ZADO-216726 format. One line per field, with one value per residue: residue in one letter; x, y, z of N, C-alpha, C in turn. Coordinates in nm, 2 decimals. Example, Ala and Ser with C-alpha at 12.3 -4.5 7.8 and 13.67 -1.06 7.14 Angstrom:
// residues 2
residu = c(a,s)
n_xx = c(1.32,1.28)
n_yy = c(-0.57,-0.22)
n_zz = c(0.78,0.71)
ca_xx = c(1.23,1.37)
ca_yy = c(-0.45,-0.11)
ca_zz = c(0.78,0.71)
c_xx = c(1.32,1.29)
c_yy = c(-0.33,0.00)
c_zz = c(0.78,0.79)
This chain:
// residues 79
residu = c(x,x,x,x,x,x,x,x,x,x,x,x,x,x,x,x,x,x,x,x,x,x,x,x,x,x,x,x,x,x,x,x,x,x,x,x,x,x,x,x,x,x,x,x,x,x,x,x,x,x,x,x,x,x,x,x,x,x,x,x,x,x,x,x,x,x,x,x,x,x,x,x,x,x,x,x,x,x,x)
n_xx = c(4.28,4.19,4.44,4.66,4.55,4.62,4.88,4.97,4.96,5.02,5.27,5.31,5.27,5.47,5.63,5.61,5.64,5.94,5.98,5.87,6.00,6.32,6.25,6.23,6.46,6.66,6.57,6.64,6.86,6.85,6.92,6.72,6.42,6.25,5.98,6.01,6.06,5.82,5.68,5.74,5.69,5.46,5.34,5.47,5.30,5.03,4.94,4.89,4.89,4.83,4.97,4.96,5.12,4.96,4.84,5.05,5.17,5.00,4.99,5.21,5.28,5.38,5.52,5.38,5.49,5.80,5.68,5.67,5.91,6.04,5.84,5.97,6.25,6.19,6.22,6.44,6.43,6.23,6.05)
n_yy = c(-1.35,-1.41,-1.56,-1.39,-1.19,-1.35,-1.37,-1.10,-1.02,-1.21,-1.17,-0.88,-0.97,-1.12,-0.90,-0.74,-0.84,-0.92,-0.62,-0.62,-0.79,-0.70,-0.46,-0.56,-0.61,-0.41,-0.28,-0.42,-0.36,-0.11,0.05,-0.05,-0.24,-0.53,-0.47,-0.19,-0.30,-0.46,-0.22,-0.12,-0.27,-0.33,-0.13,-0.15,-0.30,-0.15,0.14,0.30,0.32,0.38,0.45,0.47,0.54,0.39,0.19,0.11,0.03,-0.17,-0.41,-0.49,-0.58,-0.39,-0.10,0.18,0.40,0.27,0.23,0.43,0.53,0.35,0.48,0.71,0.70,0.69,0.94,1.08,0.96,1.13,1.24)
n_zz = c(-0.37,-0.08,0.05,-0.06,0.13,0.42,0.38,0.39,0.66,0.81,0.73,0.83,1.13,1.21,1.15,1.32,1.61,1.56,1.59,1.88,1.97,1.97,2.16,2.34,2.41,2.38,2.58,2.83,2.81,2.97,3.33,3.46,3.72,3.72,3.76,3.69,3.36,3.26,3.31,3.11,2.84,2.92,2.85,2.50,2.40,2.49,2.38,2.47,2.75,3.06,3.31,3.67,4.06,4.25,4.10,4.00,4.25,4.34,4.10,4.17,4.38,4.56,4.84,4.82,4.79,4.71,4.47,4.28,4.31,4.13,3.90,3.92,3.84,3.52,3.46,3.40,3.09,3.01,2.69)
ca_xx = c(4.31,4.22,4.56,4.72,4.58,4.66,5.01,5.04,4.88,5.19,5.39,5.29,5.24,5.61,5.78,5.58,5.69,6.08,6.01,5.84,6.20,6.42,6.23,6.27,6.65,6.66,6.52,6.67,7.02,6.83,6.91,6.68,6.40,6.18,5.85,5.97,6.05,5.69,5.59,5.80,5.64,5.27,5.39,5.49,5.20,4.95,5.09,4.84,4.86,4.85,5.01,4.98,5.22,4.90,4.80,5.22,5.20,4.85,5.01,5.35,5.23,5.48,5.41,5.29,5.63,5.85,5.61,5.68,6.04,6.02,5.81,6.06,6.30,6.18,6.24,6.56,6.40,6.10,6.04)
ca_yy = c(-1.24,-1.39,-1.55,-1.25,-1.06,-1.37,-1.36,-1.02,-1.06,-1.29,-1.10,-0.83,-0.99,-1.18,-0.80,-0.66,-0.99,-0.91,-0.52,-0.65,-0.84,-0.61,-0.36,-0.57,-0.68,-0.29,-0.22,-0.52,-0.36,-0.02,0.00,-0.09,-0.31,-0.58,-0.41,-0.11,-0.37,-0.45,-0.12,-0.09,-0.43,-0.28,0.01,-0.18,-0.36,-0.12,0.28,0.41,0.26,0.51,0.44,0.54,0.50,0.31,0.07,0.00,-0.02,-0.31,-0.44,-0.56,-0.57,-0.29,0.02,0.32,0.48,0.18,0.22,0.54,0.51,0.33,0.60,0.89,0.66,0.72,1.08,1.11,0.93,1.13,1.36)
ca_zz = c(-0.29,0.04,-0.01,-0.04,0.31,0.51,0.37,0.43,0.80,0.84,0.75,0.94,1.27,1.19,1.16,1.49,1.65,1.59,1.64,2.01,2.04,2.00,2.23,2.48,2.42,2.43,2.76,2.93,2.91,3.07,3.44,3.48,3.75,3.66,3.78,3.53,3.28,3.30,3.28,2.93,2.79,2.91,2.70,2.40,2.39,2.45,2.32,2.54,2.84,3.14,3.42,3.85,4.11,4.30,3.99,4.01,4.31,4.32,4.04,4.17,4.54,4.61,4.88,4.71,4.79,4.58,4.33,4.29,4.30,4.00,3.73,3.89,3.72,3.40,3.42,3.28,2.92,2.96,2.63)
c_xx = c(4.32,4.39,4.67,4.72,4.65,4.86,5.04,4.99,5.05,5.28,5.41,5.31,5.39,5.70,5.71,5.60,5.82,6.09,6.00,5.99,6.33,6.41,6.28,6.38,6.69,6.66,6.58,6.81,7.02,6.89,6.80,6.60,6.29,6.07,5.91,5.99,5.96,5.63,5.66,5.75,5.48,5.32,5.38,5.38,5.07,5.00,5.04,4.77,4.89,4.80,5.02,5.02,5.06,4.87,4.95,5.22,5.11,4.94,5.11,5.38,5.37,5.41,5.49,5.46,5.77,5.82,5.66,5.84,6.07,5.99,5.92,6.19,6.29,6.24,6.34,6.49,6.26,6.15,6.04)
c_yy = c(-1.28,-1.44,-1.48,-1.19,-1.19,-1.36,-1.19,-1.00,-1.10,-1.23,-0.97,-0.84,-1.06,-1.00,-0.75,-0.75,-0.89,-0.71,-0.53,-0.69,-0.73,-0.47,-0.38,-0.59,-0.49,-0.23,-0.33,-0.42,-0.12,-0.06,0.01,-0.25,-0.41,-0.57,-0.31,-0.14,-0.41,-0.39,-0.11,-0.17,-0.37,-0.19,-0.06,-0.27,-0.29,0.05,0.38,0.42,0.44,0.41,0.46,0.47,0.40,0.20,0.01,-0.01,-0.16,-0.38,-0.52,-0.55,-0.50,-0.17,0.10,0.36,0.40,0.19,0.35,0.58,0.50,0.38,0.70,0.74,0.62,0.89,1.10,1.12,0.99,1.22,1.49)
c_zz = c(-0.14,0.09,-0.01,0.10,0.39,0.50,0.43,0.56,0.83,0.85,0.85,1.10,1.29,1.23,1.30,1.57,1.69,1.61,1.79,2.08,2.08,2.06,2.30,2.53,2.51,2.54,2.85,2.94,2.99,3.15,3.49,3.57,3.72,3.67,3.68,3.41,3.23,3.24,3.10,2.81,2.77,2.77,2.55,2.32,2.37,2.45,2.47,2.70,3.02,3.31,3.61,3.95,4.16,4.21,3.97,4.10,4.40,4.21,4.05,4.30,4.59,4.70,4.77,4.68,4.67,4.47,4.21,4.22,4.15,3.90,3.75,3.81,3.64,3.33,3.37,3.13,2.93,2.79,2.65)
């Protein structure tokens, strides 16, 4: 019983790793910069991730205007 649970966990983790790799590959084909890719990767890790221009500017050591521009770059993809 424990071994089956361990095997299922390994299967689940492998599947999630493949999904994350596929998402990263897809994101790499989008017209994004490295900071925007970091946003995408963060969102993949944490679906509830909340990013503001100020937090983005702080984490990437860029101006607020640059951070806003990075975030506005996602607007065409917004649902």
